[in-house]
All heavy atoms as atom14 arrays in JSON, in Angstrom:
{
  "sequence": "MTFSDWREVGGLKFNFASEGEVDGKIGKVKLQSIEVDGVIDPSKFTAQIANTVAMAR",
  "atom14_mask": [
    [1, 1, 1, 1, 1, 1, 1, 1, 0, 0, 0, 0, 0, 0],
    [1, 1, 1, 1, 1, 1, 1, 0, 0, 0, 0, 0, 0, 0],
    [1, 1, 1, 1, 1, 1, 1, 1, 1, 1, 1, 0, 0, 0],
    [1, 1, 1, 1, 1, 1, 0, 0, 0, 0, 0, 0, 0, 0],
    [1, 1, 1, 1, 1, 1, 1, 1, 0, 0, 0, 0, 0, 0],
    [1, 1, 1, 1, 1, 1, 1, 1, 1, 1, 1, 1, 1, 1],
    [1, 1, 1, 1, 1, 1, 1, 1, 1, 1, 1, 0, 0, 0],
    [1, 1, 1, 1, 1, 1, 1, 1, 1, 0, 0, 0, 0, 0],
    [1, 1, 1, 1, 1, 1, 1, 0, 0, 0, 0, 0, 0, 0],
    [1, 1, 1, 1, 0, 0, 0, 0, 0, 0, 0, 0, 0, 0],
    [1, 1, 1, 1, 0, 0, 0, 0, 0, 0, 0, 0, 0, 0],
    [1, 1, 1, 1, 1, 1, 1, 1, 0, 0, 0, 0, 0, 0],
    [1, 1, 1, 1, 1, 1, 1, 1, 1, 0, 0, 0, 0, 0],
    [1, 1, 1, 1, 1, 1, 1, 1, 1, 1, 1, 0, 0, 0],
    [1, 1, 1, 1, 1, 1, 1, 1, 0, 0, 0, 0, 0, 0],
    [1, 1, 1, 1, 1, 1, 1, 1, 1, 1, 1, 0, 0, 0],
    [1, 1, 1, 1, 1, 0, 0, 0, 0, 0, 0, 0, 0, 0],
    [1, 1, 1, 1, 1, 1, 0, 0, 0, 0, 0, 0, 0, 0],
    [1, 1, 1, 1, 1, 1, 1, 1, 1, 0, 0, 0, 0, 0],
    [1, 1, 1, 1, 0, 0, 0, 0, 0, 0, 0, 0, 0, 0],
    [1, 1, 1, 1, 1, 1, 1, 1, 1, 0, 0, 0, 0, 0],
    [1, 1, 1, 1, 1, 1, 1, 0, 0, 0, 0, 0, 0, 0],
    [1, 1, 1, 1, 1, 1, 1, 1, 0, 0, 0, 0, 0, 0],
    [1, 1, 1, 1, 0, 0, 0, 0, 0, 0, 0, 0, 0, 0],
    [1, 1, 1, 1, 1, 1, 1, 1, 1, 0, 0, 0, 0, 0],
    [1, 1, 1, 1, 1, 1, 1, 1, 0, 0, 0, 0, 0, 0],
    [1, 1, 1, 1, 0, 0, 0, 0, 0, 0, 0, 0, 0, 0],
    [1, 1, 1, 1, 1, 1, 1, 1, 1, 0, 0, 0, 0, 0],
    [1, 1, 1, 1, 1, 1, 1, 0, 0, 0, 0, 0, 0, 0],
    [1, 1, 1, 1, 1, 1, 1, 1, 1, 0, 0, 0, 0, 0],
    [1, 1, 1, 1, 1, 1, 1, 1, 0, 0, 0, 0, 0, 0],
    [1, 1, 1, 1, 1, 1, 1, 1, 1, 0, 0, 0, 0, 0],
    [1, 1, 1, 1, 1, 1, 0, 0, 0, 0, 0, 0, 0, 0],
    [1, 1, 1, 1, 1, 1, 1, 1, 0, 0, 0, 0, 0, 0],
    [1, 1, 1, 1, 1, 1, 1, 1, 1, 0, 0, 0, 0, 0],
    [1, 1, 1, 1, 1, 1, 1, 0, 0, 0, 0, 0, 0, 0],
    [1, 1, 1, 1, 1, 1, 1, 1, 0, 0, 0, 0, 0, 0],
    [1, 1, 1, 1, 0, 0, 0, 0, 0, 0, 0, 0, 0, 0],
    [1, 1, 1, 1, 1, 1, 1, 0, 0, 0, 0, 0, 0, 0],
    [1, 1, 1, 1, 1, 1, 1, 1, 0, 0, 0, 0, 0, 0],
    [1, 1, 1, 1, 1, 1, 1, 1, 0, 0, 0, 0, 0, 0],
    [1, 1, 1, 1, 1, 1, 1, 0, 0, 0, 0, 0, 0, 0],
    [1, 1, 1, 1, 1, 1, 0, 0, 0, 0, 0, 0, 0, 0],
    [1, 1, 1, 1, 1, 1, 1, 1, 1, 0, 0, 0, 0, 0],
    [1, 1, 1, 1, 1, 1, 1, 1, 1, 1, 1, 0, 0, 0],
    [1, 1, 1, 1, 1, 1, 1, 0, 0, 0, 0, 0, 0, 0],
    [1, 1, 1, 1, 1, 0, 0, 0, 0, 0, 0, 0, 0, 0],
    [1, 1, 1, 1, 1, 1, 1, 1, 1, 0, 0, 0, 0, 0],
    [1, 1, 1, 1, 1, 1, 1, 1, 0, 0, 0, 0, 0, 0],
    [1, 1, 1, 1, 1, 0, 0, 0, 0, 0, 0, 0, 0, 0],
    [1, 1, 1, 1, 1, 1, 1, 1, 0, 0, 0, 0, 0, 0],
    [1, 1, 1, 1, 1, 1, 1, 0, 0, 0, 0, 0, 0, 0],
    [1, 1, 1, 1, 1, 1, 1, 0, 0, 0, 0, 0, 0, 0],
    [1, 1, 1, 1, 1, 0, 0, 0, 0, 0, 0, 0, 0, 0],
    [1, 1, 1, 1, 1, 1, 1, 1, 0, 0, 0, 0, 0, 0],
    [1, 1, 1, 1, 1, 0, 0, 0, 0, 0, 0, 0, 0, 0],
    [1, 1, 1, 1, 1, 1, 1, 1, 1, 1, 1, 0, 0, 0]
  ],
  "atom14_positions": [
    [[71.21, 93.38, 92.1], [71.48, 94.8, 92.24], [70.92, 95.52, 91.04], [71.09, 95.08, 89.91], [72.97, 95.06, 92.29], [73.71, 94.9, 93.6], [72.99, 95.64, 95.0], [73.85, 97.14, 95.14], [0.0, 0.0, 0.0], [0.0, 0.0, 0.0], [0.0, 0.0, 0.0], [0.0, 0.0, 0.0], [0.0, 0.0, 0.0], [0.0, 0.0, 0.0]],
    [[70.31, 96.64, 91.32], [69.83, 97.53, 90.27], [70.52, 98.87, 90.46], [70.48, 99.45, 91.55], [68.3, 97.72, 90.36], [67.67, 96.45, 90.28], [67.8, 98.6, 89.24], [0.0, 0.0, 0.0], [0.0, 0.0, 0.0], [0.0, 0.0, 0.0], [0.0, 0.0, 0.0], [0.0, 0.0, 0.0], [0.0, 0.0, 0.0], [0.0, 0.0, 0.0]],
    [[71.18, 99.34, 89.42], [71.89, 100.6, 89.46], [71.11, 101.64, 88.69], [70.58, 101.37, 87.62], [73.29, 100.44, 88.87], [74.12, 99.39, 89.56], [74.26, 98.13, 89.01], [74.72, 99.66, 90.76], [75.01, 97.16, 89.64], [75.48, 98.7, 91.41], [75.62, 97.44, 90.85], [0.0, 0.0, 0.0], [0.0, 0.0, 0.0], [0.0, 0.0, 0.0]],
    [[71.04, 102.87, 89.24], [70.28, 103.93, 88.58], [70.9, 105.29, 88.89], [71.91, 105.37, 89.58], [68.81, 103.89, 89.04], [68.72, 104.06, 90.43], [0.0, 0.0, 0.0], [0.0, 0.0, 0.0], [0.0, 0.0, 0.0], [0.0, 0.0, 0.0], [0.0, 0.0, 0.0], [0.0, 0.0, 0.0], [0.0, 0.0, 0.0], [0.0, 0.0, 0.0]],
    [[70.26, 106.34, 88.4], [70.7, 107.72, 88.58], [72.15, 107.9, 88.11], [73.02, 108.32, 88.86], [70.53, 108.17, 90.03], [70.7, 109.67, 90.2], [70.7, 110.4, 89.19], [70.84, 110.12, 91.36], [0.0, 0.0, 0.0], [0.0, 0.0, 0.0], [0.0, 0.0, 0.0], [0.0, 0.0, 0.0], [0.0, 0.0, 0.0], [0.0, 0.0, 0.0]],
    [[72.4, 107.55, 86.86], [73.73, 107.65, 86.28], [74.07, 109.11, 85.98], [73.28, 109.83, 85.4], [73.81, 106.82, 85.0], [73.71, 105.35, 85.28], [72.58, 104.61, 85.34], [74.78, 104.48, 85.59], [72.87, 103.3, 85.65], [74.23, 103.19, 85.81], [76.16, 104.63, 85.69], [75.0, 102.08, 86.12], [76.93, 103.52, 86.0], [76.35, 102.28, 86.21]],
    [[75.27, 109.52, 86.41], [75.75, 110.89, 86.17], [77.2, 110.85, 85.74], [77.94, 109.96, 86.15], [75.63, 111.74, 87.43], [74.24, 111.81, 88.01], [74.25, 112.67, 89.25], [73.09, 112.38, 90.09], [72.92, 112.9, 91.29], [73.81, 113.73, 91.8], [71.85, 112.58, 92.0], [0.0, 0.0, 0.0], [0.0, 0.0, 0.0], [0.0, 0.0, 0.0]],
    [[77.59, 111.85, 84.96], [78.98, 111.94, 84.53], [79.77, 112.79, 85.52], [79.34, 113.89, 85.88], [79.07, 112.54, 83.13], [80.47, 112.46, 82.57], [80.54, 112.84, 81.11], [79.64, 112.45, 80.34], [81.51, 113.54, 80.75], [0.0, 0.0, 0.0], [0.0, 0.0, 0.0], [0.0, 0.0, 0.0], [0.0, 0.0, 0.0], [0.0, 0.0, 0.0]],
    [[80.9, 112.26, 85.97], [81.79, 112.97, 86.88], [83.22, 112.77, 86.37], [83.67, 111.63, 86.24], [81.69, 112.42, 88.33], [82.64, 113.18, 89.25], [80.27, 112.49, 88.85], [0.0, 0.0, 0.0], [0.0, 0.0, 0.0], [0.0, 0.0, 0.0], [0.0, 0.0, 0.0], [0.0, 0.0, 0.0], [0.0, 0.0, 0.0], [0.0, 0.0, 0.0]],
    [[83.89, 113.85, 86.05], [85.27, 113.75, 85.58], [85.41, 112.92, 84.31], [86.41, 112.24, 84.13], [0.0, 0.0, 0.0], [0.0, 0.0, 0.0], [0.0, 0.0, 0.0], [0.0, 0.0, 0.0], [0.0, 0.0, 0.0], [0.0, 0.0, 0.0], [0.0, 0.0, 0.0], [0.0, 0.0, 0.0], [0.0, 0.0, 0.0], [0.0, 0.0, 0.0]],
    [[84.42, 112.93, 83.46], [84.47, 112.19, 82.2], [84.08, 110.72, 82.32], [84.16, 109.98, 81.36], [0.0, 0.0, 0.0], [0.0, 0.0, 0.0], [0.0, 0.0, 0.0], [0.0, 0.0, 0.0], [0.0, 0.0, 0.0], [0.0, 0.0, 0.0], [0.0, 0.0, 0.0], [0.0, 0.0, 0.0], [0.0, 0.0, 0.0], [0.0, 0.0, 0.0]],
    [[83.7, 110.28, 83.51], [83.29, 108.89, 83.75], [81.85, 108.85, 84.23], [81.38, 109.77, 84.89], [84.19, 108.23, 84.81], [85.68, 108.22, 84.5], [86.46, 107.81, 85.75], [85.98, 107.29, 83.35], [0.0, 0.0, 0.0], [0.0, 0.0, 0.0], [0.0, 0.0, 0.0], [0.0, 0.0, 0.0], [0.0, 0.0, 0.0], [0.0, 0.0, 0.0]],
    [[81.14, 107.78, 83.93], [79.75, 107.62, 84.39], [79.73, 106.81, 85.69], [80.38, 105.76, 85.79], [78.91, 106.89, 83.34], [78.68, 107.69, 82.08], [77.37, 108.41, 82.18], [77.11, 109.11, 80.86], [75.78, 109.57, 80.74], [0.0, 0.0, 0.0], [0.0, 0.0, 0.0], [0.0, 0.0, 0.0], [0.0, 0.0, 0.0], [0.0, 0.0, 0.0]],
    [[79.0, 107.3, 86.67], [78.83, 106.63, 87.96], [77.35, 106.54, 88.28], [76.58, 107.44, 87.96], [79.51, 107.43, 89.09], [81.0, 107.49, 88.98], [81.62, 108.54, 88.33], [81.78, 106.5, 89.55], [83.0, 108.61, 88.24], [83.17, 106.56, 89.46], [83.77, 107.61, 88.8], [0.0, 0.0, 0.0], [0.0, 0.0, 0.0], [0.0, 0.0, 0.0]],
    [[76.97, 105.45, 88.94], [75.6, 105.36, 89.42], [75.53, 105.99, 90.81], [76.34, 105.69, 91.67], [75.1, 103.92, 89.45], [75.81, 103.08, 90.48], [77.0, 102.83, 90.35], [75.1, 102.66, 91.5], [0.0, 0.0, 0.0], [0.0, 0.0, 0.0], [0.0, 0.0, 0.0], [0.0, 0.0, 0.0], [0.0, 0.0, 0.0], [0.0, 0.0, 0.0]],
    [[74.59, 106.87, 91.02], [74.43, 107.54, 92.3], [73.37, 106.87, 93.16], [73.12, 107.28, 94.28], [74.09, 109.02, 92.09], [75.31, 109.88, 91.86], [76.05, 109.77, 90.69], [75.71, 110.79, 92.8], [77.16, 110.56, 90.47], [76.82, 111.6, 92.6], [77.56, 111.47, 91.42], [0.0, 0.0, 0.0], [0.0, 0.0, 0.0], [0.0, 0.0, 0.0]],
    [[72.72, 105.83, 92.64], [71.72, 105.1, 93.41], [71.78, 103.63, 93.04], [72.03, 103.26, 91.89], [70.33, 105.65, 93.14], [0.0, 0.0, 0.0], [0.0, 0.0, 0.0], [0.0, 0.0, 0.0], [0.0, 0.0, 0.0], [0.0, 0.0, 0.0], [0.0, 0.0, 0.0], [0.0, 0.0, 0.0], [0.0, 0.0, 0.0], [0.0, 0.0, 0.0]],
    [[71.58, 102.77, 94.04], [71.5, 101.33, 93.79], [70.57, 100.7, 94.81], [70.35, 101.23, 95.9], [72.88, 100.68, 93.85], [73.49, 100.89, 95.1], [0.0, 0.0, 0.0], [0.0, 0.0, 0.0], [0.0, 0.0, 0.0], [0.0, 0.0, 0.0], [0.0, 0.0, 0.0], [0.0, 0.0, 0.0], [0.0, 0.0, 0.0], [0.0, 0.0, 0.0]],
    [[70.0, 99.58, 94.4], [69.06, 98.86, 95.26], [69.25, 97.37, 95.02], [69.44, 96.93, 93.9], [67.64, 99.28, 94.91], [66.58, 98.67, 95.79], [65.18, 99.2, 95.49], [65.06, 100.38, 95.13], [64.24, 98.41, 95.6], [0.0, 0.0, 0.0], [0.0, 0.0, 0.0], [0.0, 0.0, 0.0], [0.0, 0.0, 0.0], [0.0, 0.0, 0.0]],
    [[69.21, 96.61, 96.09], [69.37, 95.16, 95.97], [68.67, 94.43, 97.09], [68.28, 95.03, 98.09], [0.0, 0.0, 0.0], [0.0, 0.0, 0.0], [0.0, 0.0, 0.0], [0.0, 0.0, 0.0], [0.0, 0.0, 0.0], [0.0, 0.0, 0.0], [0.0, 0.0, 0.0], [0.0, 0.0, 0.0], [0.0, 0.0, 0.0], [0.0, 0.0, 0.0]],
    [[68.52, 93.13, 96.91], [67.84, 92.3, 97.91], [68.71, 91.1, 98.25], [69.24, 90.42, 97.37], [66.5, 91.82, 97.36], [65.7, 91.01, 98.35], [64.35, 90.58, 97.81], [63.9, 91.14, 96.79], [63.76, 89.68, 98.42], [0.0, 0.0, 0.0], [0.0, 0.0, 0.0], [0.0, 0.0, 0.0], [0.0, 0.0, 0.0], [0.0, 0.0, 0.0]],
    [[68.86, 90.84, 99.55], [69.6, 89.69, 100.05], [68.79, 89.08, 101.17], [68.41, 89.76, 102.13], [71.0, 90.09, 100.57], [71.72, 88.9, 101.17], [71.84, 90.71, 99.47], [0.0, 0.0, 0.0], [0.0, 0.0, 0.0], [0.0, 0.0, 0.0], [0.0, 0.0, 0.0], [0.0, 0.0, 0.0], [0.0, 0.0, 0.0], [0.0, 0.0, 0.0]],
    [[68.49, 87.81, 101.05], [67.7, 87.1, 102.07], [66.39, 87.81, 102.4], [65.98, 87.9, 103.55], [68.52, 86.9, 103.35], [69.73, 86.0, 103.15], [69.66, 85.1, 102.28], [70.74, 86.2, 103.85], [0.0, 0.0, 0.0], [0.0, 0.0, 0.0], [0.0, 0.0, 0.0], [0.0, 0.0, 0.0], [0.0, 0.0, 0.0], [0.0, 0.0, 0.0]],
    [[65.74, 88.36, 101.38], [64.46, 89.01, 101.57], [64.52, 90.43, 102.12], [63.5, 91.05, 102.35], [0.0, 0.0, 0.0], [0.0, 0.0, 0.0], [0.0, 0.0, 0.0], [0.0, 0.0, 0.0], [0.0, 0.0, 0.0], [0.0, 0.0, 0.0], [0.0, 0.0, 0.0], [0.0, 0.0, 0.0], [0.0, 0.0, 0.0], [0.0, 0.0, 0.0]],
    [[65.74, 90.92, 102.36], [65.9, 92.28, 102.89], [66.38, 93.2, 101.77], [67.34, 92.89, 101.07], [66.9, 92.31, 104.04], [66.43, 91.5, 105.23], [67.46, 91.51, 106.33], [66.98, 90.64, 107.47], [67.97, 90.55, 108.54], [0.0, 0.0, 0.0], [0.0, 0.0, 0.0], [0.0, 0.0, 0.0], [0.0, 0.0, 0.0], [0.0, 0.0, 0.0]],
    [[65.71, 94.33, 101.61], [66.05, 95.28, 100.55], [66.98, 96.34, 101.11], [66.74, 96.91, 102.17], [64.77, 95.94, 99.98], [63.91, 94.87, 99.31], [65.13, 97.03, 98.99], [62.57, 95.37, 98.82], [0.0, 0.0, 0.0], [0.0, 0.0, 0.0], [0.0, 0.0, 0.0], [0.0, 0.0, 0.0], [0.0, 0.0, 0.0], [0.0, 0.0, 0.0]],
    [[68.05, 96.57, 100.39], [69.0, 97.61, 100.76], [69.08, 98.66, 99.67], [69.02, 98.33, 98.49], [0.0, 0.0, 0.0], [0.0, 0.0, 0.0], [0.0, 0.0, 0.0], [0.0, 0.0, 0.0], [0.0, 0.0, 0.0], [0.0, 0.0, 0.0], [0.0, 0.0, 0.0], [0.0, 0.0, 0.0], [0.0, 0.0, 0.0], [0.0, 0.0, 0.0]],
    [[69.17, 99.91, 100.06], [69.26, 101.01, 99.11], [70.45, 101.9, 99.47], [70.72, 102.13, 100.65], [67.99, 101.87, 99.14], [66.74, 101.14, 98.72], [65.53, 102.06, 98.79], [64.27, 101.32, 98.4], [63.1, 102.2, 98.41], [0.0, 0.0, 0.0], [0.0, 0.0, 0.0], [0.0, 0.0, 0.0], [0.0, 0.0, 0.0], [0.0, 0.0, 0.0]],
    [[71.13, 102.38, 98.43], [72.25, 103.3, 98.62], [72.06, 104.48, 97.69], [71.78, 104.29, 96.5], [73.6, 102.6, 98.32], [74.74, 103.59, 98.4], [73.83, 101.44, 99.25], [0.0, 0.0, 0.0], [0.0, 0.0, 0.0], [0.0, 0.0, 0.0], [0.0, 0.0, 0.0], [0.0, 0.0, 0.0], [0.0, 0.0, 0.0], [0.0, 0.0, 0.0]],
    [[72.2, 105.7, 98.23], [72.15, 106.91, 97.41], [73.38, 107.75, 97.75], [73.62, 108.06, 98.91], [70.89, 107.72, 97.7], [69.65, 107.12, 97.11], [68.5, 108.1, 97.17], [67.34, 107.52, 96.39], [66.29, 108.5, 96.17], [0.0, 0.0, 0.0], [0.0, 0.0, 0.0], [0.0, 0.0, 0.0], [0.0, 0.0, 0.0], [0.0, 0.0, 0.0]],
    [[74.15, 108.08, 96.72], [75.33, 108.91, 96.9], [74.98, 110.37, 96.67], [74.18, 110.69, 95.79], [76.43, 108.49, 95.92], [76.89, 107.04, 96.01], [77.94, 106.76, 94.95], [77.41, 106.71, 97.39], [0.0, 0.0, 0.0], [0.0, 0.0, 0.0], [0.0, 0.0, 0.0], [0.0, 0.0, 0.0], [0.0, 0.0, 0.0], [0.0, 0.0, 0.0]],
    [[75.58, 111.24, 97.45], [75.35, 112.67, 97.28], [76.37, 113.27, 96.32], [76.06, 114.18, 95.57], [75.41, 113.39, 98.62], [74.27, 113.02, 99.53], [74.35, 113.76, 100.85], [75.38, 114.34, 101.21], [73.27, 113.74, 101.59], [0.0, 0.0, 0.0], [0.0, 0.0, 0.0], [0.0, 0.0, 0.0], [0.0, 0.0, 0.0], [0.0, 0.0, 0.0]],
    [[77.6, 112.75, 96.38], [78.63, 113.3, 95.51], [79.75, 112.28, 95.32], [79.93, 111.38, 96.13], [79.21, 114.6, 96.08], [79.89, 114.34, 97.28], [0.0, 0.0, 0.0], [0.0, 0.0, 0.0], [0.0, 0.0, 0.0], [0.0, 0.0, 0.0], [0.0, 0.0, 0.0], [0.0, 0.0, 0.0], [0.0, 0.0, 0.0], [0.0, 0.0, 0.0]],
    [[80.48, 112.44, 94.23], [81.66, 111.65, 93.93], [82.73, 112.62, 93.47], [82.47, 113.52, 92.68], [81.38, 110.61, 92.81], [80.38, 109.56, 93.31], [82.67, 109.95, 92.36], [79.97, 108.56, 92.25], [0.0, 0.0, 0.0], [0.0, 0.0, 0.0], [0.0, 0.0, 0.0], [0.0, 0.0, 0.0], [0.0, 0.0, 0.0], [0.0, 0.0, 0.0]],
    [[83.95, 112.43, 93.97], [85.06, 113.28, 93.57], [86.1, 112.41, 92.87], [86.51, 111.38, 93.4], [85.69, 113.95, 94.79], [86.79, 114.91, 94.45], [87.34, 115.63, 95.67], [86.71, 115.59, 96.74], [88.42, 116.23, 95.53], [0.0, 0.0, 0.0], [0.0, 0.0, 0.0], [0.0, 0.0, 0.0], [0.0, 0.0, 0.0], [0.0, 0.0, 0.0]],
    [[86.5, 112.82, 91.68], [87.5, 112.1, 90.9], [88.82, 112.84, 90.98], [88.86, 114.06, 90.83], [87.04, 111.97, 89.43], [88.11, 111.3, 88.59], [85.74, 111.19, 89.34], [0.0, 0.0, 0.0], [0.0, 0.0, 0.0], [0.0, 0.0, 0.0], [0.0, 0.0, 0.0], [0.0, 0.0, 0.0], [0.0, 0.0, 0.0], [0.0, 0.0, 0.0]],
    [[89.91, 112.11, 91.24], [91.26, 112.69, 91.33], [91.35, 113.75, 92.42], [92.05, 114.75, 92.27], [91.71, 113.28, 89.99], [91.98, 112.21, 88.95], [92.32, 111.08, 89.35], [91.85, 112.5, 87.76], [0.0, 0.0, 0.0], [0.0, 0.0, 0.0], [0.0, 0.0, 0.0], [0.0, 0.0, 0.0], [0.0, 0.0, 0.0], [0.0, 0.0, 0.0]],
    [[90.69, 113.52, 93.53], [90.76, 114.45, 94.66], [92.06, 114.25, 95.42], [92.76, 113.26, 95.28], [0.0, 0.0, 0.0], [0.0, 0.0, 0.0], [0.0, 0.0, 0.0], [0.0, 0.0, 0.0], [0.0, 0.0, 0.0], [0.0, 0.0, 0.0], [0.0, 0.0, 0.0], [0.0, 0.0, 0.0], [0.0, 0.0, 0.0], [0.0, 0.0, 0.0]],
    [[92.4, 115.23, 96.22], [93.6, 115.17, 97.03], [93.32, 114.31, 98.26], [92.3, 114.47, 98.91], [94.03, 116.59, 97.46], [95.24, 116.54, 98.37], [94.3, 117.45, 96.25], [0.0, 0.0, 0.0], [0.0, 0.0, 0.0], [0.0, 0.0, 0.0], [0.0, 0.0, 0.0], [0.0, 0.0, 0.0], [0.0, 0.0, 0.0], [0.0, 0.0, 0.0]],
    [[94.23, 113.37, 98.55], [94.09, 112.51, 99.72], [95.27, 112.78, 100.64], [96.43, 112.69, 100.24], [94.06, 111.02, 99.33], [92.88, 110.75, 98.39], [93.97, 110.14, 100.57], [92.83, 109.35, 97.84], [0.0, 0.0, 0.0], [0.0, 0.0, 0.0], [0.0, 0.0, 0.0], [0.0, 0.0, 0.0], [0.0, 0.0, 0.0], [0.0, 0.0, 0.0]],
    [[94.97, 113.09, 101.88], [96.0, 113.35, 102.89], [96.77, 112.04, 103.14], [96.17, 111.02, 103.47], [95.33, 113.82, 104.18], [96.31, 114.15, 105.28], [97.53, 113.92, 105.11], [95.85, 114.66, 106.31], [0.0, 0.0, 0.0], [0.0, 0.0, 0.0], [0.0, 0.0, 0.0], [0.0, 0.0, 0.0], [0.0, 0.0, 0.0], [0.0, 0.0, 0.0]],
    [[98.09, 112.03, 102.99], [98.88, 110.81, 103.19], [98.69, 110.19, 104.57], [98.86, 108.98, 104.73], [100.32, 111.27, 103.0], [100.23, 112.51, 102.18], [98.92, 113.15, 102.55], [0.0, 0.0, 0.0], [0.0, 0.0, 0.0], [0.0, 0.0, 0.0], [0.0, 0.0, 0.0], [0.0, 0.0, 0.0], [0.0, 0.0, 0.0], [0.0, 0.0, 0.0]],
    [[98.31, 110.96, 105.58], [98.11, 110.4, 106.93], [96.95, 109.42, 106.97], [96.86, 108.61, 107.89], [97.89, 111.52, 107.94], [96.63, 112.15, 107.71], [0.0, 0.0, 0.0], [0.0, 0.0, 0.0], [0.0, 0.0, 0.0], [0.0, 0.0, 0.0], [0.0, 0.0, 0.0], [0.0, 0.0, 0.0], [0.0, 0.0, 0.0], [0.0, 0.0, 0.0]],
    [[96.06, 109.46, 105.97], [94.95, 108.5, 105.91], [95.48, 107.08, 105.75], [94.83, 106.12, 106.12], [94.02, 108.82, 104.73], [93.36, 110.16, 104.82], [92.13, 110.08, 105.65], [91.4, 111.41, 105.59], [90.42, 111.55, 106.59], [0.0, 0.0, 0.0], [0.0, 0.0, 0.0], [0.0, 0.0, 0.0], [0.0, 0.0, 0.0], [0.0, 0.0, 0.0]],
    [[96.68, 106.92, 105.2], [97.23, 105.61, 104.93], [98.14, 105.11, 106.04], [98.29, 103.92, 106.24], [98.01, 105.63, 103.61], [97.14, 105.95, 102.43], [97.11, 107.24, 101.91], [96.34, 104.99, 101.85], [96.3, 107.55, 100.83], [95.52, 105.29, 100.77], [95.5, 106.57, 100.26], [0.0, 0.0, 0.0], [0.0, 0.0, 0.0], [0.0, 0.0, 0.0]],
    [[98.76, 106.01, 106.79], [99.74, 105.59, 107.79], [99.1, 104.84, 108.95], [99.66, 103.87, 109.43], [100.54, 106.79, 108.32], [99.63, 107.76, 108.82], [101.39, 107.4, 107.23], [0.0, 0.0, 0.0], [0.0, 0.0, 0.0], [0.0, 0.0, 0.0], [0.0, 0.0, 0.0], [0.0, 0.0, 0.0], [0.0, 0.0, 0.0], [0.0, 0.0, 0.0]],
    [[97.94, 105.26, 109.4], [97.31, 104.58, 110.55], [96.95, 103.14, 110.19], [97.15, 102.23, 110.98], [96.07, 105.34, 111.0], [0.0, 0.0, 0.0], [0.0, 0.0, 0.0], [0.0, 0.0, 0.0], [0.0, 0.0, 0.0], [0.0, 0.0, 0.0], [0.0, 0.0, 0.0], [0.0, 0.0, 0.0], [0.0, 0.0, 0.0], [0.0, 0.0, 0.0]],
    [[96.46, 102.93, 109.0], [96.08, 101.58, 108.59], [97.32, 100.69, 108.5], [97.3, 99.54, 108.92], [95.36, 101.62, 107.25], [94.82, 100.27, 106.86], [93.99, 100.31, 105.59], [94.05, 101.29, 104.85], [93.25, 99.29, 105.34], [0.0, 0.0, 0.0], [0.0, 0.0, 0.0], [0.0, 0.0, 0.0], [0.0, 0.0, 0.0], [0.0, 0.0, 0.0]],
    [[98.42, 101.22, 107.97], [99.65, 100.44, 107.87], [100.16, 100.1, 109.26], [100.54, 98.97, 109.53], [100.71, 101.2, 107.06], [100.27, 101.3, 105.6], [102.08, 100.54, 107.16], [101.1, 102.24, 104.76], [0.0, 0.0, 0.0], [0.0, 0.0, 0.0], [0.0, 0.0, 0.0], [0.0, 0.0, 0.0], [0.0, 0.0, 0.0], [0.0, 0.0, 0.0]],
    [[100.12, 101.05, 110.18], [100.58, 100.8, 111.55], [99.73, 99.73, 112.21], [100.26, 98.86, 112.9], [100.52, 102.1, 112.35], [0.0, 0.0, 0.0], [0.0, 0.0, 0.0], [0.0, 0.0, 0.0], [0.0, 0.0, 0.0], [0.0, 0.0, 0.0], [0.0, 0.0, 0.0], [0.0, 0.0, 0.0], [0.0, 0.0, 0.0], [0.0, 0.0, 0.0]],
    [[98.43, 99.77, 112.03], [97.56, 98.75, 112.61], [97.83, 97.38, 112.02], [97.83, 96.38, 112.72], [96.09, 99.12, 112.4], [95.66, 100.29, 113.27], [96.28, 100.58, 114.28], [94.62, 100.98, 112.85], [0.0, 0.0, 0.0], [0.0, 0.0, 0.0], [0.0, 0.0, 0.0], [0.0, 0.0, 0.0], [0.0, 0.0, 0.0], [0.0, 0.0, 0.0]],
    [[98.1, 97.31, 110.73], [98.37, 96.04, 110.08], [99.67, 95.44, 110.6], [99.75, 94.25, 110.88], [98.45, 96.22, 108.55], [97.22, 96.78, 108.11], [98.68, 94.92, 107.84], [0.0, 0.0, 0.0], [0.0, 0.0, 0.0], [0.0, 0.0, 0.0], [0.0, 0.0, 0.0], [0.0, 0.0, 0.0], [0.0, 0.0, 0.0], [0.0, 0.0, 0.0]],
    [[100.71, 96.27, 110.77], [101.98, 95.79, 111.29], [101.81, 95.29, 112.72], [102.31, 94.24, 113.08], [103.06, 96.9, 111.21], [104.33, 96.49, 111.95], [103.37, 97.23, 109.75], [0.0, 0.0, 0.0], [0.0, 0.0, 0.0], [0.0, 0.0, 0.0], [0.0, 0.0, 0.0], [0.0, 0.0, 0.0], [0.0, 0.0, 0.0], [0.0, 0.0, 0.0]],
    [[101.06, 96.03, 113.53], [100.84, 95.63, 114.91], [100.1, 94.3, 114.98], [100.37, 93.47, 115.83], [100.08, 96.71, 115.66], [0.0, 0.0, 0.0], [0.0, 0.0, 0.0], [0.0, 0.0, 0.0], [0.0, 0.0, 0.0], [0.0, 0.0, 0.0], [0.0, 0.0, 0.0], [0.0, 0.0, 0.0], [0.0, 0.0, 0.0], [0.0, 0.0, 0.0]],
    [[99.16, 94.09, 114.1], [98.36, 92.85, 114.1], [99.21, 91.67, 113.63], [98.97, 90.54, 114.03], [97.15, 93.0, 113.19], [96.15, 94.03, 113.72], [94.87, 94.38, 112.51], [93.78, 93.01, 112.76], [0.0, 0.0, 0.0], [0.0, 0.0, 0.0], [0.0, 0.0, 0.0], [0.0, 0.0, 0.0], [0.0, 0.0, 0.0], [0.0, 0.0, 0.0]],
    [[100.23, 91.91, 112.81], [101.06, 90.83, 112.28], [102.06, 90.31, 113.32], [102.58, 89.23, 113.18], [101.82, 91.32, 111.04], [0.0, 0.0, 0.0], [0.0, 0.0, 0.0], [0.0, 0.0, 0.0], [0.0, 0.0, 0.0], [0.0, 0.0, 0.0], [0.0, 0.0, 0.0], [0.0, 0.0, 0.0], [0.0, 0.0, 0.0], [0.0, 0.0, 0.0]],
    [[102.28, 91.07, 114.36], [103.26, 90.66, 115.38], [102.73, 89.61, 116.31], [101.73, 89.31, 116.6], [103.7, 91.86, 116.19], [104.52, 92.8, 115.34], [104.99, 93.95, 116.15], [105.68, 94.87, 115.23], [106.1, 96.03, 115.56], [105.95, 96.48, 116.77], [106.7, 96.8, 114.7], [0.0, 0.0, 0.0], [0.0, 0.0, 0.0], [0.0, 0.0, 0.0]]
  ]
}
């Protein structure tokens, strides 16, 4: 993996681009934005918990 395009967000450094190779295939990732300490709707967590409980039964 090669990390590049380092930017500071919320006092922390993040790489906004990365590139790597696995089994001869090259993969690239470019981020448009990163949010630090953003608000997360609690409902984002309830569905996953419900699915996990259902799968455990």
